[in-house]
PADOPA-629767 format. One line per 8 residues: number of its first residue (from 1); their letters; for each residue z, x, y of N, C-alpha, C. Coordinates in pm, whole numbers, plus 50000, padded with zeros to 5 digits. Example, Ala and Ser with C-alpha at 12.3 -4.5 7.8 and 13.67 -1.06 7.14 Angstrom:
// residues 2
1) AS) 50780:51319:49431:50780:51230:49550:50780:51320:49670 ~ 50708:51285:49775:50714:51367:49894:50787:51290:50003
END
This chain:
// residues 243
1) MVRVAVLI) 50000:50082:49879:50000:50000:50000:50000:50085:50126 ~ 50079:50194:50121:50086:50282:50238:49949:50343:50266 ~ 49882:50383:50158:49750:50445:50173:49650:50346:50234 ~ 49656:50222:50187:49566:50118:50239:49593:50096:50387 ~ 49722:50089:50424:49760:50067:50564:49709:50180:50653 ~ 49719:50304:50602:49671:50419:50679:49521:50411:50699 ~ 49448:50374:50594:49304:50363:50604:49263:50256:50704 ~ 49334:50142:50703:49304:50035:50798:49331:50082:50940
9) LIFLLDIS) 49442:50155:50959:49476:50207:51091:49368:50302:51142 ~ 49321:50392:51055:49215:50486:51093:49088:50412:51132 ~ 49056:50308:51054:48936:50229:51081:48945:50161:51219 ~ 49063:50105:51248:49082:50036:51375:49079:50134:51492 ~ 49138:50250:51473:49135:50352:51578:48993:50400:51604 ~ 48914:50408:51496:48775:50451:51510:48696:50351:51593 ~ 48718:50222:51568:48647:50118:51643:48687:50122:51790 ~ 48819:50133:51815:48866:50133:51953:48815:50254:52029
17) AYAADVCI) 48791:50367:51957:48742:50487:52023:48600:50468:52075 ~ 48525:50384:52008:48387:50365:52047:48366:50242:52137 ~ 48463:50149:52139:48449:50032:52223:48464:50074:52368 ~ 48376:50021:52455:48379:50061:52595:48337:49946:52683 ~ 48383:49949:52808:48334:49857:52910:48215:49924:52977 ~ 48100:49858:52971:47975:49919:53016:47914:49840:53132 ~ 47878:49912:53238:47803:49853:53349:47656:49890:53332 ~ 47566:49797:53362:47423:49824:53357:47363:49801:53495
25) VNSYPIPP) 47295:49901:53548:47228:49889:53678:47080:49916:53658 ~ 46998:49815:53679:46853:49828:53661:46787:49818:53798 ~ 46732:49929:53845:46670:49932:53978:46519:49911:53974 ~ 46465:49881:53856:46321:49860:53843:46292:49718:53790 ~ 46248:49626:53876:46218:49488:53833:46079:49476:53770 ~ 46048:49564:53677:45919:49562:53609:45940:49525:53463 ~ 45840:49464:53400:45856:49415:53262:45914:49517:53163 ~ 45865:49642:53157:45923:49735:53058:46072:49760:53080
33) AKKLEEMV) 46112:49771:53207:46253:49797:53237:46339:49675:53204 ~ 46287:49556:53234:46360:49433:53202:46374:49417:53051 ~ 46266:49446:52979:46268:49437:52834:46371:49533:52775 ~ 46372:49655:52828:46467:49755:52780:46611:49710:52806 ~ 46636:49656:52924:46771:49610:52957:46818:49503:52860 ~ 46730:49409:52827:46766:49303:52732:46801:49361:52596 ~ 46724:49458:52550:46749:49520:52420:46882:49595:52421 ~ 46910:49665:52530:47034:49741:52541:47155:49648:52542
41) RKLLLEHN) 47145:49539:52617:47255:49442:52623:47287:49388:52482 ~ 47183:49354:52409:47202:49300:52274:47270:49402:52183 ~ 47225:49526:52189:47281:49631:52105:47427:49661:52142 ~ 47457:49661:52270:47594:49688:52314:47690:49585:52257 ~ 47649:49459:52263:47735:49352:52210:47751:49365:52059 ~ 47645:49408:51991:47653:49427:51846:47749:49540:51811 ~ 47766:49635:51904:47858:49747:51881:47996:49722:51941 ~ 48023:49596:51972:48154:49555:52022:48191:49610:52159
49) HRIVKNGC) 48091:49648:52238:48117:49690:52376:48115:49567:52467 ~ 48188:49577:52578:48185:49470:52677:48095:49510:52793 ~ 48014:49416:52839:47928:49442:52955:47997:49382:53077 ~ 48031:49469:53173:48107:49427:53290:48033:49468:53417 ~ 48079:49414:53531:48017:49448:53659:48090:49562:53729 ~ 48219:49571:53707:48300:49675:53772:48402:49731:53673 ~ 48460:49845:53711:48565:49904:53630:48518:49947:53493 ~ 48401:50005:53485:48344:50041:53355:48383:50181:53312
57) DVKILIGT) 48378:50201:53181:48397:50335:53123:48266:50413:53121 ~ 48156:50339:53112:48022:50397:53102:47926:50318:53191 ~ 47838:50388:53261:47733:50322:53338:47598:50356:53277 ~ 47516:50254:53255:47378:50277:53211:47288:50247:53330 ~ 47212:50345:53372:47124:50332:53489:46978:50335:53446 ~ 46903:50238:53493:46760:50232:53464:46685:50250:53594 ~ 46619:50366:53609:46539:50391:53728:46598:50497:53820 ~ 46510:50570:53886:46550:50677:53978:46637:50627:54093
65) PAVVKEME) 46604:50513:54159:46690:50468:54270:46836:50450:54229 ~ 46859:50394:54112:46997:50375:54065:47066:50509:54044 ~ 46993:50606:53994:47050:50739:53968:47083:50809:54100 ~ 46989:50804:54195:47011:50868:54325:47135:50811:54394 ~ 47150:50680:54387:47267:50614:54447:47395:50656:54376 ~ 47389:50666:54245:47508:50704:54167:47550:50847:54195 ~ 47454:50934:54226:47485:51074:54254:47573:51089:54377 ~ 47575:50988:54463:47656:50994:54584:47802:50956:54557
73) REGHYKVI) 47828:50902:54440:47964:50861:54403:48037:50976:54333 ~ 48165:50959:54311:48244:51059:54241:48322:50992:54127 ~ 48252:50916:54047:48317:50848:53936:48346:50944:53821 ~ 48449:50913:53743:48486:50997:53629:48436:50936:53497 ~ 48359:50831:53505:48303:50767:53387:48175:50837:53343 ~ 48132:50809:53223:48007:50866:53173:47889:50790:53234 ~ 47786:50863:53273:47664:50803:53329:47547:50831:53236 ~ 47479:50725:53194:47364:50737:53105:47243:50679:53177
81) YTFVLFPE) 47129:50748:53174:47014:50702:53252:46884:50716:53174 ~ 46785:50642:53220:46647:50657:53174:46555:50602:53283 ~ 46425:50606:53260:46326:50567:53361:46335:50658:53485 ~ 46369:50785:53462:46367:50887:53567:46262:50990:53526 ~ 46154:50997:53601:46043:51084:53561:46081:51231:53561 ~ 46155:51275:53663:46183:51418:53678:46332:51444:53693 ~ 46410:51431:53586:46555:51449:53597:46595:51588:53645 ~ 46517:51691:53609:46550:51827:53652:46535:51844:53803
89) KFGLEKRK) 46450:51764:53864:46432:51770:54009:46564:51740:54080 ~ 46646:51655:54019:46776:51616:54077:46892:51696:54018 ~ 46860:51790:53930:46964:51872:53869:47056:51793:53777 ~ 47004:51687:53716:47088:51601:53633:47138:51672:53508 ~ 47063:51771:53463:47106:51845:53343:47230:51930:53370 ~ 47265:51947:53498:47382:52028:53534:47506:51944:53564 ~ 47489:51813:53573:47602:51725:53603:47679:51693:53474 ~ 47806:51720:53476:47888:51711:53354:47887:51573:53290
97) NFYGVRIF) 47893:51468:53370:47909:51333:53313:47777:51256:53304 ~ 47664:51322:53328:47533:51257:53323:47460:51293:53193 ~ 47409:51190:53125:47330:51209:53004:47210:51116:53012 ~ 47092:51165:52974:46973:51082:52990:46876:51088:52874 ~ 46783:50994:52876:46672:50991:52781:46544:50991:52864 ~ 46456:51084:52837:46332:51094:52913:46247:50969:52896 ~ 46178:50932:53003:46091:50815:52997:45945:50856:52978 ~ 45918:50984:52985:45787:51032:52940:45808:51168:52874
105) PLPVKTYK) 45732:51196:52769:45756:51320:52692:45719:51444:52773 ~ 45786:51553:52744:45745:51679:52806:45600:51707:52771 ~ 45521:51753:52867:45377:51773:52845:45343:51856:52721 ~ 45423:51958:52692:45393:52042:52576:45398:51961:52447 ~ 45496:51871:52436:45508:51789:52315:45389:51694:52302 ~ 45348:51635:52415:45231:51547:52412:45107:51626:52373 ~ 45093:51745:52428:44978:51830:52397:44970:51861:52249 ~ 45083:51894:52187:45082:51930:52045:45054:51809:51956
113) RFLRKYAL) 45101:51691:51998:45069:51570:51920:44921:51536:51933 ~ 44867:51557:52051:44724:51535:52076:44640:51626:51988 ~ 44675:51754:51981:44603:51849:51897:44612:51811:51750 ~ 44734:51771:51709:44756:51738:51569:44676:51615:51527 ~ 44671:51516:51614:44601:51392:51579:44453:51417:51554 ~ 44392:51502:51636:44248:51525:51624:44212:51657:51556 ~ 44314:51727:51503:44293:51855:51435:44214:51952:51524 ~ 44259:51966:51648:44192:52050:51746:44259:52186:51757
121) KEEKVAVP) 44185:52283:51809:44239:52416:51831:44309:52421:51967 ~ 44413:52502:51972:44487:52518:52097:44405:52595:52200 ~ 44390:52537:52318:44321:52602:52430:44393:52565:52559 ~ 44363:52637:52665:44424:52607:52795:44384:52466:52841 ~ 44480:52397:52903:44458:52260:52947:44453:52255:53100 ~ 44351:52192:53153:44338:52176:53298:44421:52057:53344 ~ 44492:52075:53456:44577:51968:53510:44553:51953:53660 ~ 44475:51854:53702:44459:51829:53846:44592:51781:53905
129) ISRDMVPI) 44634:51840:54016:44762:51805:54077:44747:51805:54229 ~ 44799:51703:54297:44798:51703:54442:44893:51813:54491 ~ 44862:51872:54604:44937:51990:54649:45086:51964:54665 ~ 45123:51845:54710:45264:51814:54730:45342:51814:54599 ~ 45272:51787:54488:45338:51778:54358:45339:51910:54280 ~ 45274:52011:54331:45263:52138:54258:45399:52198:54221 ~ 45497:52202:54314:45628:52261:54277:45694:52188:54160 ~ 45684:52055:54156:45743:51980:54045:45663:52003:53918
137) ARMYLPRK) 45530:52003:53931:45444:52023:53814:45475:52156:53746 ~ 45503:52258:53823:45531:52390:53767:45658:52390:53682 ~ 45749:52297:53709:45872:52287:53631:45845:52237:53489 ~ 45735:52162:53474:45709:52093:53348:45582:52140:53275 ~ 45505:52224:53339:45377:52267:53281:45377:52418:53259 ~ 45424:52467:53146:45426:52611:53121:45286:52672:53123 ~ 45275:52789:53183:45146:52855:53199:45082:52892:53066 ~ 45162:52902:52964:45108:52936:52832:45004:52833:52787
145) YFVILPFK) 45025:52708:52829:44936:52600:52784:44854:52535:52895 ~ 44908:52531:53018:44847:52450:53123:44803:52534:53243 ~ 44691:52491:53303:44642:52552:53425:44642:52444:53533 ~ 44721:52465:53638:44730:52367:53746:44615:52387:53844 ~ 44544:52277:53874:44432:52280:53968:44467:52191:54087 ~ 44517:52249:54196:44562:52168:54310:44445:52105:54387 ~ 44469:51984:54438:44372:51920:54528:44448:51864:54648 ~ 44377:51848:54758:44440:51800:54881:44431:51649:54895
153) NSPVETFR) 44311:51594:54878:44288:51452:54901:44254:51374:54775 ~ 44172:51435:54689:44125:51364:54571:44101:51463:54457 ~ 44119:51420:54333:44091:51510:54220:43944:51551:54212 ~ 43858:51483:54285:43716:51522:54290:43702:51668:54330 ~ 43795:51716:54410:43791:51855:54456:43805:51954:54341 ~ 43856:51909:54229:43877:51999:54115:43768:51989:54010 ~ 43673:51897:54026:43577:51867:53919:43499:51991:53873 ~ 43458:52075:53966:43381:52194:53928:43463:52284:53835
161) DLLKYKYV) 43592:52298:53866:43679:52384:53784:43713:52319:53650 ~ 43717:52186:53646:43747:52118:53521:43647:52151:53411 ~ 43524:52175:53451:43417:52202:53354:43437:52333:53277 ~ 43532:52415:53322:43560:52540:53251:43650:52517:53129 ~ 43701:52395:53117:43799:52366:53012:43750:52252:52923 ~ 43819:52234:52810:43783:52126:52717:43882:52009:52726 ~ 44006:52040:52767:44111:51938:52769:44164:51919:52911 ~ 44194:51794:52944:44250:51761:53075:44374:51674:53053
169) YIFPDPKL) 44484:51713:53119:44609:51639:53107:44638:51563:53236 ~ 44678:51435:53223:44712:51353:53339:44864:51359:53359 ~ 44905:51425:53466:45046:51440:53501:45090:51320:53585 ~ 45219:51279:53580:45265:51167:53662:45275:51203:53810 ~ 45160:51210:53872:45145:51245:54014:45100:51118:54087 ~ 45179:51067:54181:45145:50940:54249:45004:50937:54307 ~ 44961:51047:54366:44826:51048:54426:44719:51045:54317 ~ 44743:51118:54210:44648:51120:54099:44638:50983:54032
177) LKLINLVT) 44750:50910:54029:44754:50782:53959:44706:50664:54044 ~ 44664:50690:54168:44599:50584:54245:44475:50540:54168 ~ 44452:50412:54161:44347:50358:54074:44213:50426:54094 ~ 44170:50441:54217:44037:50499:54244:44032:50644:54195 ~ 44138:50719:54218:44141:50859:54175:44145:50871:54023 ~ 44226:50789:53961:44240:50794:53816:44110:50757:53746 ~ 44050:50646:53787:43925:50600:53725:43814:50701:53746 ~ 43806:50757:53866:43703:50857:53895:43719:50979:53806
185) LVNFCKDN) 43843:51025:53791:43870:51143:53708:43838:51117:53561 ~ 43885:51004:53508:43862:50973:53367:43713:50958:53339 ~ 43641:50891:53426:43497:50873:53407:43423:51007:53409 ~ 43464:51095:53501:43401:51227:53507:43423:51303:53377 ~ 43545:51298:53326:43576:51369:53202:43496:51312:53085 ~ 43487:51181:53078:43410:51118:52970:43263:51157:52978 ~ 43209:51155:53097:43067:51186:53116:43034:51331:53083 ~ 43134:51417:53091:43110:51559:53069:43173:51612:52940
193) GLLVFSGL) 43214:51520:52854:43264:51561:52723:43401:51626:52723 ~ 43479:51603:52827:43614:51658:52833:43712:51559:52769 ~ 43808:51608:52695:43906:51521:52631:44028:51505:52722 ~ 44065:51380:52748:44173:51351:52843:44293:51294:52768 ~ 44413:51344:52800:44533:51291:52735:44648:51287:52834 ~ 44751:51210:52799:44866:51195:52889:44988:51149:52811 ~ 45105:51167:52871:45229:51117:52813:45273:50987:52876 ~ 45191:50931:52965:45223:50807:53034:45164:50689:52960
201) SDLSKFNL) 45249:50612:52894:45201:50505:52807:45122:50398:52882 ~ 45148:50380:53012:45075:50280:53090:44926:50311:53101 ~ 44889:50435:53072:44749:50474:53087:44663:50441:52966 ~ 44722:50382:52864:44646:50349:52742:44530:50254:52772 ~ 44543:50171:52876:44438:50075:52910:44318:50141:52978 ~ 44330:50270:53011:44220:50340:53078:44134:50420:52980 ~ 44153:50396:52851:44067:50455:52749:44068:50608:52748 ~ 44186:50665:52761:44198:50810:52747:44183:50844:52599
209) NYVDEIDY) 44159:50969:52570:44144:51010:52430:44276:51004:52354 ~ 44386:51029:52426:44517:51020:52361:44624:50989:52465 ~ 44713:50895:52432:44826:50860:52518:44949:50842:52429 ~ 45058:50905:52467:45184:50884:52395:45237:50744:52425 ~ 45278:50673:52322:45332:50538:52338:45484:50542:52322 ~ 45557:50490:52419:45703:50488:52412:45749:50385:52309 ~ 45848:50423:52229:45910:50331:52135:46036:50277:52203 ~ 46024:50159:52264:46134:50103:52342:46255:50066:52256
217) EKLAKLLV) 46229:50029:52132:46340:49997:52043:46426:50121:52019 ~ 46361:50234:51994:46433:50359:51974:46502:50403:52104 ~ 46434:50379:52216:46492:50416:52346:46623:50341:52369 ~ 46622:50212:52341:46743:50131:52357:46854:50184:52266 ~ 46820:50216:52142:46919:50268:52047:46975:50403:52093 ~ 46892:50484:52154:46939:50614:52203:47038:50597:52318 ~ 47011:50499:52406:47103:50475:52517:47240:50430:52465 ~ 47239:50344:52365:47365:50299:52306:47431:50412:52228
225) FLVNHTPK) 47352:50496:52165:47405:50615:52097:47482:50702:52196 ~ 47430:50715:52318:47496:50797:52419:47625:50732:52470 ~ 47634:50600:52459:47760:50533:52492:47866:50574:52391 ~ 47827:50582:52267:47920:50610:52157:47947:50759:52134 ~ 47853:50844:52177:47864:50986:52146:47835:51071:52270 ~ 47880:51197:52264:47854:51292:52372:47791:51417:52312 ~ 47657:51420:52304:47589:51534:52243:47585:51655:52337 ~ 47557:51771:52281:47542:51892:52363:47418:51883:52451
233) EKIISCPC) 47315:51818:52399:47189:51805:52473:47206:51703:52585 ~ 47186:51747:52711:47210:51658:52825:47094:51561:52850 ~ 46973:51600:52810:46856:51513:52829:46784:51502:52695 ~ 46783:51384:52638:46721:51362:52506:46572:51333:52523 ~ 46492:51382:52430:46347:51364:52435:46309:51217:52433 ~ 46199:51186:52499:46146:51049:52499:46103:51010:52358 ~ 46151:50896:52308:46109:50853:52174:45968:50793:52177 ~ 45878:50851:52102:45738:50803:52098:45706:50743:51962
241) RKL) 45612:50653:51964:45568:50594:51838:45498:50698:51754 ~ 45509:50687:51623:45448:50784:51534:45296:50774:51541 ~ 45232:50887:51520:45086:50893:51524:45027:50808:51411
END
């Protein structure tokens, strides 16, 4: 009987250790973010966590605006985030209580999946980038694999140089992702036999040769995993659908 009582006590202590009051702040009123929030809420309740508005043990933040606002606070609770394109830009990997899941895969990982899917040989990848975004792009595009081709107004300025390469990567650059610029670039690549790929799942409708697709179910599970656990890795890789 004593042994059974001890086991029950350990079980109850284990549950209480993982139960938490969780606040959710979603700063992106877009369908993918709303869908993710719904999935996270459901999973939290299944794990016996309470979803509260204030006084939380853990905050889950969806979107860069929510993260930037939270950085101004001095809370001692755990902060978990996603839907932040460039967490290193804000130094989030250095903040003790911040843990995140990437919302787009690191370019190198996308590149290797692209090569594997089509059984292609590794070669340098051309990346058109607006000049304002070059410093950020350099943080994520190692020279071993990528060649940054800066442009001032439009990626058209890089077209002559693109022809020196076989692969073109679409980086999350606001100017590059303007509809006219994106369509012009993709059409040029198609017309000239260049293979275009990206880690931005929204670009799948533009008929690129390869696009990483986010697995939102896994993403939701990872966020809840971070509520329950504190891994050494401060930023977890974006979960993508299998090839």
